[in-house]
Structures are given as C-alpha cells and as structure tokens.
C-alpha positions as CSV (number, residue, x, y, z in Angstrom):
1,X,0.6,28.0,19.6
2,X,3.1,29.1,17.1
3,X,6.8,27.4,17.0
4,X,9.8,29.3,18.9
5,X,12.0,31.3,16.1
6,X,14.5,28.9,14.8
7,X,18.6,29.1,14.9
8,X,20.0,30.6,11.9
9,X,19.8,28.1,9.1
10,X,19.6,27.8,5.2
11,X,17.2,25.2,3.6
12,X,18.4,22.5,1.7
13,X,15.5,20.3,0.8
14,X,11.6,20.4,0.5
15,X,9.3,17.9,0.6
16,X,5.7,18.6,0.0
17,X,2.6,16.4,0.1
18,X,-0.7,17.7,-0.8
19,X,-4.1,15.9,-0.5
20,X,-7.4,17.2,-2.0
21,X,-10.9,15.3,-1.6
22,X,-13.5,15.6,-4.7
23,X,-16.9,14.3,-4.8
24,X,-17.6,12.6,-8.3
25,X,-20.5,13.2,-10.5
26,X,-21.6,9.7,-10.3
27,X,-21.8,9.6,-6.3
28,X,-17.9,8.3,-5.5
29,X,-15.4,9.9,-3.7
30,X,-11.4,10.7,-4.7
31,X,-8.8,11.4,-2.7
32,X,-5.4,12.3,-4.6
33,X,-2.3,12.9,-3.1
34,X,0.8,14.3,-4.3
35,X,4.4,13.9,-2.9
36,X,7.3,16.1,-4.2
37,X,11.1,16.2,-3.2
38,X,13.2,19.3,-4.2
39,X,16.6,20.1,-3.6
40,X,17.5,24.1,-3.2
41,X,20.8,23.5,-4.8
42,X,21.8,21.9,-7.7
43,X,21.7,17.9,-7.2
44,X,23.1,14.9,-9.4
45,X,21.5,11.7,-9.6
46,X,23.0,9.0,-11.1
47,X,20.5,7.8,-13.6
48,X,19.0,11.4,-14.3
49,X,22.1,13.7,-14.4
50,X,22.2,17.1,-12.8
51,X,19.1,18.5,-11.5
52,X,18.5,22.2,-11.4
53,X,17.7,23.8,-7.8
54,X,14.2,23.1,-7.6
55,X,13.5,20.1,-10.2
56,X,11.6,17.5,-8.4
57,X,13.7,14.4,-7.3
58,X,10.4,12.8,-6.4
59,X,6.9,14.0,-8.0
60,X,4.4,11.2,-7.5
61,X,0.5,11.1,-7.5
62,X,-2.0,8.4,-5.8
63,X,-5.7,8.8,-5.9
64,X,-8.1,6.4,-4.7
65,X,-12.0,6.3,-5.3
66,X,-14.3,5.3,-2.7
67,X,-17.6,4.6,-1.9
68,X,-19.8,5.8,0.9
69,X,-18.4,2.8,2.8
70,X,-14.8,4.1,2.8
71,X,-14.6,0.9,0.3
72,X,-11.8,1.6,-2.6
73,X,-13.1,1.1,-5.7
74,X,-10.2,2.4,-8.3
75,X,-6.7,3.3,-7.7
76,X,-4.3,5.1,-10.0
77,X,-0.6,5.9,-9.1
78,X,1.8,8.1,-11.4
79,X,5.5,8.8,-11.1
80,X,6.5,11.9,-13.1
81,X,9.6,11.9,-11.3
82,X,12.0,9.5,-9.8
83,X,15.8,8.7,-9.1
84,X,15.9,5.1,-10.8
85,X,14.4,4.1,-13.9
86,X,12.8,1.1,-12.1
87,X,10.7,3.2,-9.7
88,X,7.6,3.3,-12.0
89,X,7.5,0.0,-11.9
90,X,6.0,-0.2,-8.3
91,X,2.8,1.6,-9.2
92,X,1.1,-1.6,-10.4
93,X,1.4,-3.0,-6.8
94,X,-1.2,-0.4,-5.5
95,X,-4.2,-2.1,-7.5
96,X,-4.3,-4.6,-5.0
97,X,-6.0,-2.0,-2.3
98,X,-9.1,-2.2,-4.5
99,X,-11.9,-3.7,-2.5
100,X,-10.0,-2.6,0.7
101,X,-12.0,-0.6,3.3
102,X,-10.5,2.6,5.1
103,X,-11.0,2.3,8.7
104,X,-9.8,-0.1,11.8
105,X,-7.0,-2.1,10.4
106,X,-6.4,0.2,7.7
107,X,-2.5,0.2,7.6
108,X,-2.1,-3.5,8.6
109,X,-4.4,-4.4,5.4
110,X,-2.1,-2.2,3.5
111,X,1.3,-3.7,4.5
112,X,-0.1,-7.2,3.7
113,X,-0.7,-6.1,0.0
114,X,2.0,-4.2,-0.7
115,X,5.4,-5.6,0.2
116,X,8.8,-4.3,0.7
117,X,10.2,-4.4,-2.9
118,X,6.6,-4.4,-4.7
119,X,5.6,-1.2,-3.9
120,X,7.0,2.3,-3.2
121,X,8.0,3.9,-0.2
122,X,6.8,7.0,-1.1
123,X,3.7,6.1,-2.6
124,X,3.1,4.1,0.7
125,X,3.5,7.1,3.0
126,X,0.8,8.7,1.1
127,X,-1.7,6.0,2.2
128,X,-2.3,7.3,5.9
129,X,-3.3,10.7,5.0
130,X,-5.3,9.4,2.3
131,X,-7.2,7.8,4.9
132,X,-7.5,10.9,7.1
133,X,-8.5,13.0,4.4
134,X,-11.1,10.7,3.0
135,X,-12.6,11.1,6.5
136,X,-12.3,14.7,6.5
137,X,-14.0,14.8,3.0
138,X,-16.5,12.4,3.6
139,X,-17.6,12.7,7.3
140,X,-19.2,9.5,7.3
141,X,-21.7,8.5,9.5
142,X,-21.6,7.0,13.0
143,X,-20.8,3.2,13.0
144,X,-23.9,1.0,12.5
145,X,-24.5,1.1,16.7
146,X,-24.2,4.5,16.5
147,X,-21.1,5.1,18.1
148,X,-18.9,8.0,16.3
149,X,-17.0,6.5,13.9
150,X,-13.5,8.3,15.0
151,X,-14.2,7.9,19.0
152,X,-11.1,6.7,20.7
153,X,-8.8,7.6,17.6
154,X,-6.9,10.3,19.2
155,X,-6.6,12.5,22.2
156,X,-9.3,15.0,20.6
157,X,-12.0,12.2,20.0
158,X,-11.5,10.3,23.3
159,X,-14.5,8.9,24.9
160,X,-14.0,11.3,28.1
161,X,-13.1,14.0,26.1
162,X,-14.8,17.6,25.5
163,X,-15.3,17.0,21.9
164,X,-17.2,13.8,22.8
165,X,-19.3,15.2,25.5
166,X,-20.6,18.2,23.4
167,X,-21.1,16.1,20.2
168,X,-22.0,12.9,21.3
169,X,-22.9,13.1,25.2
170,X,-24.9,9.7,25.0
171,X,-21.3,8.1,24.2
172,X,-19.3,10.3,26.8
173,X,-17.3,8.2,29.4
174,X,-15.8,10.4,32.4
175,X,-12.1,10.0,32.8
176,X,-11.0,8.3,35.8
177,X,-8.5,10.1,38.3
C-alpha cells in the first residue's frame, strides 16, 4: 500500500543509509553500511565553514566481516565527512565488536562495548541494519535444535503466523483467541 499524497512541501535534508552484503573469496561475509546526510541548501558548520547544497555533513562507512556463525571477525570504520574534527577518533571503539556474535542480545552487547562518548551515534545507528542485512545476506541455517533462527523475532516470523505454518510446519503453534 502506497503512502497518501503529502501536503505541499520542500525538502531540506536527506539522510541515506545504504547496506550491501558480500561473500568473500576466503569464505567469510562482509556487510558494508554507509550513512550520508546532505542539505538541499547551503549550510554553515562551525569547523568546516560553508557547505554547498548536496555536500555531505556526514559521510560514514562501517564494514563488518563475519563467519558463518555470524561472529564478527573484523571491523573497519571510516568517516569521510564529519561536522567536528574529533569525530574520526570514535572509529577505534568499534574494534571492540570483534568476537561478538549477531543474534539474540546483539544490541545489548553493542551498547556494553561502545559507550556514549567512546563511539559515534551515527555509526552506532548502522549496527541494527547491519544485523538484519547479515541475516538477509547469509540466510543462516536454523538453530541447532532445528528452530528457525528468526522465529518470534517479528510479526511475520511469529510462531502462529502463515510464514512459519508454511515454511516450518513442525514449529507452527496456532494462536489463541
């Protein structure tokens, strides 16, 4: 279903978040996420001066390398455009994710490793879609007990829903009510 027509308006800002999933020749997986913020009009930043329309306020990329178990083996972060000169210093904090597994408790594990002033809000924001893109890219096998890994993670994957009934009938549980 499409959105209804908006009221007359003028765009002022565009944030783009793009993610790509890759299979490496060595058998590992990479998920690369990029966030850009641009203004449609000229914009002044205290530390960078005047930015032309379309010149990025933020241009940041985060790449995680994963094994088949969704455990992070490598992390690379870059900041090609930032509003403040200190921002690139936050990229080092993301190395603390090496060894963490994407799965239940993922965001809690991330928060415990990348504190408020050690990390970067914008790179941190990329970690949730990195996880979902990893699932889409790798299509992990069911858990060791055969349970679908994504079961009960959202409405579409609920135990009483059509997807589980069709794809994993042995795990289907009729909904009450």
